[in-house]
N, C-alpha and C positions, 0 to 999 in steps of 0.2 A: 684402239677403237672404243667408243663409248658403248656401254651396255644399255644406256638410256635412250629412248627415242628422241630425235632431234627435229624440231620444226623451225622454219624460218619464215618470218612475215615481213615483207617490205612495206614501207610507209606505215610503220607501227607506232609512231610517236603519239598519235592521238586518233580520235574518231573511230572509224570502222576497224582500222588496223590494230589499234590499241585493244579494242574489244575482242578481236579474234585472238590476239596474243594472250590475253587474260584467260580465255576459255581453253586454249591449248595448254597453258601452264597449269590450270586447275585440273586438267585431264591427265597430267603426269609427264608432259613433254618438257624437255629442256628447250626453251624458246630463245631463238636468236632474233632480237629486235633489230630493226634497221630503218635508217632514214638518211637524209642528206646532211644532218648536223653532226659535228664532231662528238666523239664519245664523252669528252669532258662536259660538253653542253647537254648531253643526255643523262647526266648524273642524277637529276631529280627523278627522271623516268625509271632508271635502274633501281633507285632507292625504293620507289613505290612497289616494284615487283619483289625486291629482296625482303622488304619488311613483311610481305605476305608469305615468305618462305619459299618462293618459287626460284628454281635454278634458271638463271637467264644469262644472256650474253648480248653484246651489242657490236654490230659491224656497220660502219658508215658505208653507204652505197648510193650513188646517183645512177639509177638503172639506165639512164640514157647514154652512159659512158662505158665503152667496152672495157677499159682498164679497171673501172670500179666493179663491173660485173665479174670479171675474171678474179680479181682480188677477193671478192665476196665469197665465191664458191671455193676458191683455193683455201681460204682461211677456215671455212667450215670443215672441209674434208681433211685438211691437215690436222686440225685440233680434235675432231670428233670421229672421223672415219666414216661418217654416214650422214645422210639427210633423208629423213622419213617423210617430211611434209614440206612443200614449198607453197606458200600462199602469196601470189602476185597481187598485192593490194595497192602498191604505190601508183599514184595517178594525180593528174592535175586538171583543173578547169582552165579555160582561156583566161588570161589576165584581164581582158576586157571582152564583154559580150558584144559581138558585132554581127550584124545581118550578113548572111552568106554573100550578098552583093558587095560587101565591104571588107570581108575577112582578109587579113593580111597573110602573106606567106610566112612572115616571122612567127605569127601566132599559130599558124597551121603546123609549122615545123616543131615549135615548142611543145605543143600538145602531143603530136604524133611521136616525137622522139621518146617521150617518157611513157605515155600510155600504151602505144602499140609496138614500136620498135623495142622498147625496154622489156615489155612483157614477152615478146617473141623470143628474144635472145636469153632472157632469164630462164624460160622454159627449155630452150636448147641446152644451156649450160647445166641446169639441174638434171635434165634427162640423161645426158651423157654420164654425169656423176652417179646417178641412180642405177643406170645399166651396169656400170663398172662395179658397183657395190653389191649387185644382186648375189644372194647366196652367202653373204657374210655372217648372217645370223638367222635363226629360224623365225624370229619375229620381225624380220625386215621386209615390209610390204609398202614401199614408197608410193606417194600420191602427190599430185599437183592440183591446186585449185586457183583458178583465175577469177579475180573480181572484176566484173564488167559493169553493166548498168542497164536499166530499162531503156536508156538512150541508144542501146544497140539496135533497137527497132522503132524508136519513137523520135519523130522529127522535132528538133528545136532549132528554128532557122536563125536564131541569134547566138548559137554556139555550135555551128555545123561541124567544126573540126573535132569537137568532143564526141559528137554522135558517131562520126566516121571512125574515130579511134576505138570506140567501144564496140562498134559493129565488127571491126577488125579483130578484136579480142575473141569474139564469138567464133570466128574462123580459126584463129590460132588454137583455141581449145579443141575444135574438131580435128585439126591437123595432127596435133600431138596425141590426142586420144586414139586416133587411127594408128599413128606410127608406133606408139608405145604399147599397144595392146599385146603384141607378141612377147613383150617382156613382162607382162602382168603389172603394168604401171597405169592405173586409171587417172584420167584427167577430167576435171569438172569445171563448170562455170557457174558462178553465183552472180545473179543480177539484182543488185539493190534497187529499190524504188525511191520514194521520197523519204530520205533518212535525215534525222536531226544531227547535222554535223557542221563543222566550220564552213564547208563548201555551200551549204544551203542557208547559212545564217543571214546572208544579205537578201534572201528572197523568202524568208519564213512567212511573212504576211501573205504573199501571193499564193504560196503552196497551201497554207492553212485554209484559205478560202476555197481552193480547189478541192481539198479534202472534205471540208464541210459540205460542199455541194455535190459530193459523191463520186469524185474522180476515181476513188478506190473503194471497193466494197467494204474493207475494214477502215472505218473512219478515224484514223489517227496517224500521226507521223510515225514512221518507222524509227527504231532506235538501233544504234550500232550492234547491240546484242542480238537483234533479230537476224542480222546478216551473219554474225558469228555463229549463231545456232545452225544456220544452213551449212556453213563451213564444217562444223563439227559432224553434221550428218554425212557430209561428203567424205570425210577422212575416217569415219567409223568402221569402214570395211563392209558395211551392209549394202552399199550402193556400187560396189566394185564391178558387178556385171552390167551396170548401167553407165559404163564409161562414156564420156562425152555429154552426159546429161546436164541440163540447165536447171538450176534451182532458183526460182524467182522469189526473192525476199522483198516483196513489193505490195503487200496488203491486198493482193488480188488484181493489181492494175492490169496484168497481162490478160485477164479474162475479157473477151469481147462481149459487151452487153448492149441490149436495146432498152 
């Protein structure tokens, strides 16, 4: 069993997941990076972390696949004997933005399988592993953080499947926070707002105008580090009694204003 705390971040090749992995590594965790690319293809990513002196690992995982999820968790427990933090960050947007009157079943299933089904069963898998490992060390206080979105409660009629998937993650967080409370395992949800990532790159001009016109009280694009900071607050131990809490990394978008 590892005496060092272990954190796993899905979808950590770039953007928000990459920033979260960096913050966890800087805080002393051994970080397991994960994405859908092979480990050989992730070599440049691993090199970046290694050059900074961070202990890291990489496990390929398509969270929409049961076999990948099982292999992912089995590999972590087999090698390290513990998982202190799971950050469910992996997610996708629809390949094409379509009005809800035109959304295809193929697009719906694609988004839902990764964003919602994948997150649910990653929570389930991690929960069972964490429950089994309770008591292995005095410093073992596992936590789960789900990355959702302001789209959990904000309508975007040209990407309805994405909104539904993120609304579902909000309930996944509640369910596991409720179920795991008896085991002392807090579960949190972080809701990014308008964040500068590859996902928003194609609509940067649109969002910049909205920000300039005051759609968020804080008039700037969010950065991946803003989301990572909320994750670090969630895993700090200072919010454990607030299990199930939502942290809005959105520049104040969630504030209803007149």
